[in-house]
Backbone as CSV, one residue per row, in Angstrom:
resi,resn,N_x,N_y,N_z,CA_x,CA_y,CA_z,C_x,C_y,C_z
1,MET,-58.936,12.526,218.484,-60.431,13.502,217.860,-61.475,13.083,218.687
2,LYS,-62.123,14.278,219.691,-63.121,13.529,220.734,-64.237,14.412,220.357
3,ILE,-65.395,14.035,219.759,-66.772,14.648,220.015,-67.213,15.728,221.056
4,LYS,-67.604,16.920,220.694,-67.851,17.604,222.476,-68.662,17.416,223.070
5,SER,-68.730,17.026,224.496,-69.259,16.665,225.543,-70.628,16.724,224.968
6,ASP,-71.636,18.059,224.641,-72.630,18.775,224.637,-73.466,18.138,222.971
7,PHE,-73.517,17.343,222.401,-73.837,16.443,221.197,-73.808,15.380,221.918
8,ILE,-75.736,14.758,221.413,-75.850,13.579,221.881,-76.281,12.657,220.471
9,LEU,-75.904,11.828,220.575,-76.360,11.086,219.568,-77.790,9.980,219.829
10,ARG,-79.051,10.001,218.926,-79.911,9.160,219.676,-80.684,8.441,218.396
11,GLU,-81.396,7.537,218.243,-81.763,6.837,217.637,-83.472,6.549,217.805
12,VAL,-84.156,7.115,216.338,-85.204,7.861,216.749,-86.542,7.420,215.356
13,ALA,-86.581,6.298,215.723,-87.344,5.756,214.444,-86.935,5.240,213.913
14,GLY,-85.749,4.797,213.320,-85.046,3.815,213.216,-83.994,4.930,212.288
15,THR,-83.800,6.092,212.749,-83.000,7.624,212.239,-81.755,7.393,213.207
16,TYR,-81.035,7.815,213.294,-79.855,8.292,214.240,-79.911,9.660,213.320
17,VAL,-79.697,10.260,214.859,-79.705,11.994,215.056,-78.799,12.595,216.192
18,VAL,-77.785,13.644,215.682,-77.997,13.843,216.487,-78.369,15.566,216.697
19,VAL,-78.099,16.157,218.105,-78.934,16.952,218.674,-77.831,17.818,219.829
20,PRO,-77.713,18.979,220.106,-77.128,19.632,221.020,-77.934,19.811,221.510
21,VAL,-77.180,19.636,223.072,-77.726,20.107,224.086,-77.573,21.058,225.340
22,GLY,-77.421,21.442,226.504,-77.194,22.389,227.088,-77.500,23.342,226.396
23,LYS,-76.682,24.974,226.812,-76.050,25.935,225.863,-75.902,25.742,224.929
24,ARG,-75.496,24.775,224.429,-74.514,24.570,223.230,-76.324,24.719,222.179
25,ALA,-77.792,24.299,222.789,-78.584,23.704,221.702,-78.853,25.525,221.561
26,ASP,-77.991,26.506,222.008,-78.240,27.500,221.717,-77.686,28.340,220.835
27,GLU,-76.524,27.842,220.633,-75.664,28.061,220.363,-75.479,27.259,218.294
28,PHE,-76.013,26.265,218.015,-76.123,25.188,217.185,-77.821,25.073,216.489
29,ASN,-78.224,26.240,215.421,-79.885,25.023,215.841,-80.123,24.528,215.012
30,GLY,-79.900,23.145,214.816,-80.372,21.686,214.210,-80.144,20.399,214.873
31,MET,-80.226,19.752,213.918,-80.066,17.971,214.105,-79.147,17.730,212.656
32,VAL,-77.857,17.006,213.285,-77.554,16.298,211.716,-77.988,14.591,212.374
33,ASN,-78.513,14.492,210.719,-78.799,13.041,210.203,-77.561,12.432,210.124
34,LEU,-77.785,11.145,210.616,-76.794,9.999,210.134,-76.791,8.644,209.642
35,ASN,-76.301,7.425,208.581,-76.812,6.504,208.560,-76.415,5.968,209.095
36,GLU,-76.443,4.391,209.099,-75.825,4.063,210.150,-74.425,3.599,210.492
37,THR,-73.672,3.743,209.395,-72.505,3.976,209.325,-72.404,5.009,210.222
38,GLY,-72.892,6.054,209.222,-72.057,8.035,210.219,-72.037,7.561,211.752
39,ALA,-73.097,6.422,211.927,-73.889,6.866,213.776,-72.290,5.505,214.259
40,PHE,-71.891,4.872,214.128,-71.121,3.880,214.094,-69.998,4.436,214.215
41,PHE,-69.444,5.917,212.675,-68.073,6.153,213.635,-68.047,7.562,214.122
42,TRP,-69.386,8.229,214.221,-70.069,8.766,215.729,-69.456,8.613,216.957
43,LYS,-70.073,7.306,217.453,-69.584,6.709,218.697,-68.201,6.344,218.707
44,LEU,-67.509,5.310,217.898,-65.610,6.038,217.961,-65.777,7.200,218.238
45,ALA,-65.872,8.130,217.297,-65.422,9.544,217.912,-65.579,10.064,218.992
46,GLU,-67.009,9.291,219.664,-67.544,10.257,221.301,-66.449,9.235,222.135
47,LYS,-65.368,8.404,222.012,-64.611,7.383,222.512,-63.080,7.926,222.713
48,GLY,-62.942,8.967,221.431,-62.156,9.912,221.601,-60.776,8.504,220.718
49,CYS,-61.227,8.057,219.784,-60.737,7.299,218.484,-59.703,8.192,217.849
50,THR,-58.349,7.770,217.456,-57.801,8.925,216.381,-58.317,7.738,214.839
51,ARG,-58.439,8.426,214.758,-58.614,7.559,212.828,-57.886,6.581,212.225
52,GLU,-56.940,6.206,213.168,-56.019,4.534,212.706,-57.750,3.420,213.547
53,GLU,-57.690,3.796,214.513,-58.624,3.446,215.221,-59.822,2.821,215.014
54,MET,-60.561,4.518,214.006,-61.920,4.295,213.294,-61.654,3.110,212.244
55,ILE,-60.520,3.053,211.583,-60.192,2.303,210.394,-60.328,1.032,210.629
56,ASN,-59.470,0.559,211.766,-59.327,-0.514,212.253,-60.713,-1.091,212.375
57,ALA,-61.037,-0.539,213.548,-62.863,-1.266,214.085,-64.033,-0.989,213.227
58,CYS,-63.743,-0.093,212.084,-64.330,-0.117,210.626,-64.625,-1.747,210.038
59,LEU,-63.108,-1.678,209.786,-62.472,-2.917,208.678,-62.831,-4.395,209.691
60,ASP,-62.833,-4.290,210.849,-63.018,-4.977,211.667,-64.556,-6.092,211.981
61,THR,-65.576,-4.926,211.013,-67.109,-4.688,211.901,-67.763,-4.965,210.362
62,TYR,-66.916,-4.523,209.270,-68.112,-3.375,207.793,-67.132,-4.623,207.046
63,ASN,-67.637,-5.431,206.427,-67.048,-5.880,204.748,-66.466,-4.618,203.257
64,VAL,-65.856,-4.188,203.640,-65.839,-2.396,202.831,-64.196,-2.672,202.429
65,ASP,-64.065,-1.746,201.305,-62.911,-1.842,201.062,-62.357,-0.554,201.451
66,GLN,-60.646,-0.955,201.852,-59.898,0.379,202.598,-60.415,1.214,202.159
67,ALA,-59.671,1.564,201.190,-58.952,2.878,200.464,-60.688,3.564,200.212
68,ILE,-61.972,3.097,200.206,-63.030,3.440,200.118,-63.396,3.908,201.662
69,LEU,-63.392,3.163,202.422,-63.475,3.286,204.105,-62.774,4.561,204.777
70,GLU,-61.319,4.684,204.444,-60.700,5.619,204.675,-60.820,6.892,203.755
71,ARG,-61.604,7.370,203.083,-61.906,8.701,202.003,-63.416,8.886,202.703
72,ASP,-64.226,7.600,203.757,-65.302,8.300,204.006,-65.291,8.875,205.003
73,ILE,-64.187,8.203,205.950,-64.097,8.637,207.438,-62.698,10.051,207.127
74,ASP,-62.177,10.038,206.114,-61.682,11.358,205.594,-62.814,12.455,206.155
75,LYS,-63.090,12.188,205.168,-64.953,13.352,204.871,-65.971,13.327,206.427
76,PHE,-65.945,12.462,207.300,-67.022,12.407,208.541,-66.110,12.840,208.671
77,ILE,-64.472,13.260,209.521,-64.302,14.157,210.366,-63.721,15.320,209.628
78,GLN,-63.946,15.660,208.459,-63.833,17.359,207.739,-64.760,17.797,208.037
79,THR,-66.105,17.018,207.666,-67.468,17.913,208.498,-67.539,17.663,209.673
80,LEU,-66.757,17.504,210.444,-67.569,17.137,212.316,-66.224,19.024,212.003
81,THR,-65.383,18.793,211.816,-64.151,19.418,212.060,-64.310,20.940,211.578
82,ASP,-65.377,21.140,210.146,-66.265,21.906,209.522,-66.946,22.672,210.532
83,ASN,-67.543,21.859,211.166,-68.378,22.348,212.092,-68.398,23.082,213.714
84,SER,-67.135,22.470,213.898,-66.705,22.459,214.952,-67.969,21.506,215.820
85,LEU,-66.655,20.223,215.681,-68.521,19.542,216.365,-67.217,18.928,217.883
86,PHE,-65.537,18.867,217.244,-64.572,18.119,218.679,-64.305,19.149,219.561
87,GLU,-63.871,18.747,220.534,-63.006,19.232,221.474,-61.696,19.249,221.191
88,GLN,-61.033,19.875,221.419,-59.449,20.232,221.668,-58.822,19.091,223.002
89,VAL,-58.420,18.467,222.145,-57.812,17.609,223.403,-56.052,18.049,223.222
């Protein structure tokens, strides 16, 4: 899975936001607000990481229960899928 290239992540005043650029800005009206962990997930998805790679990267970075992490990543992936933010690869 990989984030579509016409969405960018920015940090604004300590808050992470994802905004559409180019022609996508006409189609996707608004922005996505993320917390620090969501921004971490987003950056991994921008690189085209698999679910398992995302889990391993998070376990290496954060002290978190794996079951909770997997649930959160699955929810994140589902939200992006529901909003058509992934490229077809």
